[in-house]
C-alpha positions in Angstrom: 86.5 132.1 108.1 89.8 132.7 106.8 89.5 133.9 103.0 93.2 134.9 103.3 94.5 131.7 104.4 95.8 131.0 101.1 98.0 134.0 100.4 99.5 133.9 103.9 100.4 130.3 103.6 103.9 129.3 102.6 103.0 126.7 99.8 106.0 124.2 99.2 103.7 122.0 97.5 99.9 122.4 96.6 98.8 121.1 100.1 100.2 124.2 101.9 101.8 124.7 104.6 100.4 126.6 107.1 99.3 130.5 108.0 102.3 132.4 108.4 100.5 135.3 109.9 99.0 132.6 112.9 102.1 130.9 113.2 104.0 134.2 114.1 101.0 134.8 116.9 102.4 131.7 119.2 105.4 133.9 119.3 103.2 136.8 120.7 101.6 134.6 123.8 102.7 135.6 126.9 104.6 133.1 129.3 102.8 132.8 132.7 101.9 130.2 135.2 99.5 128.2 132.2 103.0 126.6 130.9 104.4 124.2 133.3 108.5 124.0 133.7 108.8 127.1 132.5 111.3 129.9 134.5 109.3 131.8 136.9 111.4 134.9 136.0 110.2 134.9 132.4 106.8 135.4 133.4 105.2 138.3 130.9 108.0 137.6 128.2 106.8 136.6 125.2 107.3 132.9 123.7 109.1 134.9 120.8 111.5 137.1 123.2 112.1 134.0 125.7 113.2 131.5 122.6 115.5 134.9 121.5 117.1 134.3 124.9 118.3 131.1 124.2 118.5 130.1 128.0 120.1 126.6 128.7 117.4 124.0 130.1 119.9 123.6 133.0 121.0 126.6 133.9 118.3 129.0 132.8 115.8 129.0 135.2 113.8 125.9 134.5 111.8 124.2 136.7 111.0 120.5 136.9 109.0 118.4 135.6 109.6 119.9 132.6 109.4 118.0 129.0 111.7 118.7 126.1 111.9 117.6 122.3 115.4 117.2 120.8 115.5 119.8 117.8 118.4 117.3 116.7 115.9 114.3 116.5 113.1 115.9 115.3 114.8 117.3 112.1 116.3 113.1 112.0 112.7 111.6 111.7 111.0 114.5 109.9 113.9 114.0 107.1 113.3 110.1 107.8 109.7 109.5 106.9 109.9 111.8 104.0 112.7 110.1 102.0 110.7 107.5 103.0 107.5 107.9 101.5 109.6 109.3 98.7 111.6 106.1 98.1 108.1 104.1 98.4 105.5 106.1 96.1 103.7 107.2 98.8 101.9 110.5 99.8 101.8 111.2 103.3 99.2 112.7 105.4 100.9 112.1 108.9 98.1 112.0 112.1 98.6 115.4 113.6 95.9 114.3 116.9 99.7 113.0 118.1 101.2 116.6 118.3 98.4 118.4 117.9 101.3 121.4 117.2 101.1 123.9 114.3 104.6 124.2 114.9 105.1 120.8 114.0 102.0 120.3 111.6 104.3 123.3 109.4 107.6 121.5 109.7 105.9 118.5 108.2 104.1 120.3 105.4 107.6 121.8 104.5 108.6 118.0 104.1 106.3 117.5 101.1 103.6 115.7 103.1 100.4 116.1 101.1 98.2 117.4 104.3 97.5 116.5 107.6 95.5 113.5 109.3 92.9 114.4 112.1 90.8 112.4 113.9 87.9 115.1 115.2 85.9 118.0 114.3 87.8 120.2 117.6 91.2 119.1 115.5 90.1 120.0 112.1 89.9 123.5 113.7 92.5 123.9 115.2 94.2 122.9 111.9 92.0 125.5 109.5 93.0 128.0 112.0 96.3 127.9 111.1 95.9 127.6 107.3 96.2 123.8 106.5 94.8 122.9 103.4 94.2 119.3 103.1 93.3 117.3 106.1 92.1 113.6 105.9 89.8 113.1 108.9 89.9 109.2 109.7 86.7 109.1 111.2 83.1 109.1 110.3 81.2 112.6 111.8 77.6 112.7 112.2 77.1 115.6 114.6 75.3 118.5 112.4 77.1 121.7 114.1 80.0 119.8 113.2 79.2 119.2 109.7 77.7 122.3 109.1 81.0 123.8 110.0 82.9 121.8 107.5 80.6 122.9 104.4 81.3 126.7 105.5 84.9 126.3 105.5 84.5 124.2 102.0 82.4 127.3 100.7 84.5 130.1 102.0 88.0 128.6 100.6 88.2 126.8 97.0 91.6 125.8 98.0 90.2 123.7 101.1 90.4 119.7 100.6 88.8 117.7 103.2 88.0 114.0 102.8 86.3 112.2 105.7 85.4 108.3 106.4 81.7 107.1 106.1 81.2 103.4 107.5 77.5 103.0 108.0 74.5 103.7 105.7 72.8 105.5 108.8 75.9 107.9 108.9 75.7 108.1 105.4 72.1 109.4 105.8 72.7 112.0 109.0 75.8 113.7 107.0 73.7 114.2 104.2 70.7 115.8 105.9 73.3 118.3 108.0 75.1 119.2 104.9 71.9 120.0 102.6 72.4 123.3 101.1 76.1 122.8 101.1 78.0 124.5 98.1 80.9 121.7 97.5 80.2 117.9 98.0 81.8 116.7 100.9 84.7 114.1 99.6 84.3 110.5 101.8 86.0 107.3 101.9 84.9 104.1 102.8 86.5 102.6 106.1 86.9 98.7 105.9 87.2 97.2 109.3 90.1 95.4 110.1 88.3 92.3 111.2 86.0 91.1 113.4 85.6 92.5 116.7 87.9 95.5 115.4 87.6 99.1 116.0 85.6 101.1 113.3 84.7 100.4 109.9 82.3 98.2 107.7 82.5 94.7 108.7 82.0 93.0 105.0 82.3 93.6 101.3 79.1 93.8 100.1 78.1 96.0 103.5 80.9 98.5 102.2 79.1 98.4 98.4 75.6 99.4 100.5 77.9 102.3 102.2 79.1 103.3 98.4 75.4 103.5 97.3 74.6 105.2 99.7 77.2 107.6 99.2 76.0 108.1 95.2 72.5 108.7 96.5 73.6 111.5 98.6 73.7 114.8 96.4 76.3 116.4 98.8 78.8 113.5 99.4 81.1 112.6 96.7 83.1 109.1 97.1 86.4 109.7 96.7 87.8 106.3 97.6 88.3 103.5 100.5 90.8 103.4 103.6 91.2 101.3 107.1 93.8 101.0 109.9 95.5 97.8 109.8 96.5 98.7 113.5 93.6 97.1 114.4 94.1 93.4 112.6 93.2 90.5 115.2 96.5 89.0 116.6 98.1 91.1 114.2 101.4 89.9 112.6 102.7 90.5 108.7 101.1 87.8 107.1 97.5 89.3 108.2 98.1 92.8 107.8 99.3 92.3 104.3 95.8 90.4 103.7 93.6 92.8 105.2 95.6 95.4 102.8 94.7 93.3 100.3 91.6 93.5 101.1 91.4 97.3 101.3 93.4 96.9 97.6 90.9 94.3 96.3 87.8 96.6 97.4 88.9 99.4 96.2 89.5 98.2 92.5 86.2 96.5 92.2 84.2 99.5 93.8 86.6 101.4 90.9 85.6 98.9 87.7 81.8 99.3 89.2 82.2 102.7 88.4 81.5 103.9 91.8 84.2 107.0 91.7 82.4 109.0 89.0 82.7 112.5 89.7 86.2 111.8 91.7 89.2 113.0 90.5 91.4 110.6 91.5 91.1 107.4 93.9 92.4 107.7 97.6 93.5 104.4 98.9 94.7 104.9 102.4 96.4 103.4 105.8 98.9 103.2 107.8 99.7 103.6 111.6 103.4 103.8 113.1 103.3 100.0 113.4 103.2 98.3 110.1 104.0 101.2 107.3 106.2 98.9 105.6 103.4 96.3 105.0 101.1 99.5 103.8 104.5 100.3 101.2 104.7 96.7 100.1 101.1 96.1 99.2 100.0 99.4 97.7 102.6 99.3 95.4 100.8 96.0 93.9 97.8 98.4 93.3 97.3 98.1 89.7 96.6 100.4 87.1 92.8 102.5 87.6 90.7 104.4 85.6 92.0 107.6 87.6 95.1 108.6 89.3 95.5 106.8 92.7 96.6 108.7 95.9 98.1 106.0 97.9 98.0 108.0 101.4 100.4 106.7 104.3 99.0 108.6 107.5 101.5 107.2 110.5 101.9 110.0 113.0 104.0 109.1 116.2 107.2 109.1 114.3 107.5 112.8 114.1 109.0 112.2 117.8 109.1 108.4 118.2 109.6 107.2 122.1 111.1 104.8 124.2 108.7 102.5 124.8 105.7 100.9 122.8 107.1 102.5 119.1 110.4 101.9 119.7 109.8 98.1 119.7 106.9 98.2 116.9 108.3 100.9 114.5 108.7 98.9 111.1 112.4 100.2 111.0 113.1 97.3 113.0 112.3 94.6 110.1 114.1 97.3 107.5 116.8 98.3 109.4 118.5 99.0 105.6 115.7 101.9 105.1 116.4 104.3 108.9 116.0 104.3 112.4 113.7 106.4 114.1 115.2 108.6 116.9 113.1 108.8 120.5 113.3 112.6 120.6 111.3 113.1 124.4 112.6 113.3 127.4 111.2 114.4 130.6 113.1 116.0 133.5 112.4 115.6 136.9 114.4 115.9 140.3 115.1 113.6 143.3 112.9 114.8 146.3 113.0 112.4 148.5 115.4 109.2 149.4 113.5 107.4 151.8 115.9 103.9 151.3 118.7 102.9 150.2 116.4 100.8 148.0 114.1 103.7 147.1 113.6 107.2 145.9 110.7 109.6 144.5 110.9 112.3 141.7 108.6 114.9 141.1 106.7 113.9 138.3 103.4 111.9 138.1 100.8 111.3 135.9 99.7 114.2 135.2 103.3 114.9 133.4 104.2 111.4 132.1 102.4 108.9 129.3 101.5 105.9 131.9 98.8 104.0 129.5 101.1 101.8 127.3 104.3 101.2 129.4 105.6 103.5 132.5 108.9 106.0 131.9 112.3 104.7 131.7 114.9 106.1 133.4 117.9 106.9 131.6 120.1 109.7 132.8 121.0 111.6 135.9 122.4 115.4 136.2 124.3 116.3 139.1 126.4 119.5 139.2 126.7 119.8 135.2 127.9 116.0 135.0 125.2 113.7 133.3 125.8 110.4 133.3 123.8 107.1 132.7 121.1 106.1 135.5 122.7 102.5 136.6 120.4 100.4 138.6 117.7 103.2 138.9 114.3 101.8 137.8 110.8 103.3 137.7 108.4 100.9 138.9 105.1 103.0 139.4 103.7 106.8 138.9 101.5 108.5 141.6 99.6 111.8 140.4 102.9 113.8 141.1 105.4 111.7 141.8 107.8 108.8 140.2 108.7 105.9 142.2 112.1 105.0 141.6 113.9 101.6 142.5 117.4 101.8 143.5 119.7 98.9 143.1 123.0 98.9 145.3 125.2 100.2 142.4 122.7 103.6 141.9 124.6 106.7 142.7 121.0 109.2 143.2 120.5 111.9 145.7 118.5 113.9 146.6 118.4 117.5 144.2 119.3 115.4 141.2 117.5 115.7 137.6 116.7 112.9 136.2 115.9 112.5 133.0 113.1 110.1 131.7 112.5 108.5 128.2 108.9 108.3 127.2 106.3 105.8 125.5 103.4 106.7 123.7 103.8 110.4 122.0 100.1 110.3 121.7 99.5 110.8 125.6 103.0 112.7 125.9 101.9 115.8 124.3 98.9 116.0 125.5 100.0 117.0 129.0 102.2 119.8 127.6 100.9 122.6 126.7 104.2 124.7 125.8 107.3 122.4 125.0 111.0 123.5 124.8 112.9 122.2 121.9 116.5 121.9 123.3 119.4 121.5 121.4 122.2 119.4 121.9 123.8 121.6 124.7 121.0 122.0 126.3 119.8 125.2 124.5 116.2 126.0 124.2 115.8 128.5 120.6 112.0 127.0 120.0 108.9 126.6 121.6 106.3 124.1 120.7 102.2 124.5 121.9 100.6 121.9 121.7 96.1 122.2 121.4 94.3 119.9 123.0 
């Protein structure tokens, strides 16, 4: 338990930032063999001391492969989503499972976010270790040990707020049994499924009412709202997504008329992945006046780094370009280690280093003798565990020893492969390192 966390939080809003002392502890961690790509001669230095040296990524002893984040693009993306959510009257709890990086949590919270969204009890423990005071848990939790730990955290810290999904009567019963004797009730929202064959959630409004009745009968739980994930709408298009979101709003209003939110201080209505948050903004603007203040909570998480693949294609900013543009912040640097023919080359990054579940990496730039140029004629055709397969057209100028910069698709499976990620400035200077906890 961390009774001191409220004192140590840099509270830019009532959601609280993070535990400054815990963050400072990340700078005291020693650089060693656990962290890929870092300079071998930095072993034994603290992360803070290495950052203070402001080494250059290309001349400072870093080894390939090495994943980097652009300092400028990170800052841009954080500012853009802050501006967007404020403009549309949305509270924001970005999904922390994307990065699992407390330094990025702090930067998100410092930008006025309501809190952090998470998916699993382990992730909640990480966020609490770093003092996050508002957590939206977008999953039903039925593990008794996890639920008892939640109850202990809530009892130890009056400022801590946790909101959790429920999606079945059986789940409510298991949660209530595990939480018996808890000092504070656990706030829950009924998850409405996005349609037949969707992931989790209650399938019909009648079943949602039954789950809400079960919550009302459970003294350890308090119903505070309704939530869902529009990214699971079958054959999603703007019309289908908006229809689902209007079901979500209608369910909320119906619950309110029926008095199901008695005892709540506000009504939570939450949705919003990274592909349809424009639809969420539009439909949530239609929420009628209810009996309590409404927290319109958006949960998009991939924006923090964005990408050069899936999310570049599906971002709502493609549909509303006047609202701004996210910028891909990741670049994976690898080195050409084999050039067996004029049509083929291999670089020393593979599935252990690069996301590949949605799209293969994209060859962007080649760097040789300090000069960077487009990777013309170079195409990634596959990944082995430790190699990138490159097809090289006649115009490709690629030699063994060249560094090649790769754009990645899917932030969630990029962050998780790198426990310590250099943040690079435009000239290659590394002045910060992002620690992840997966």
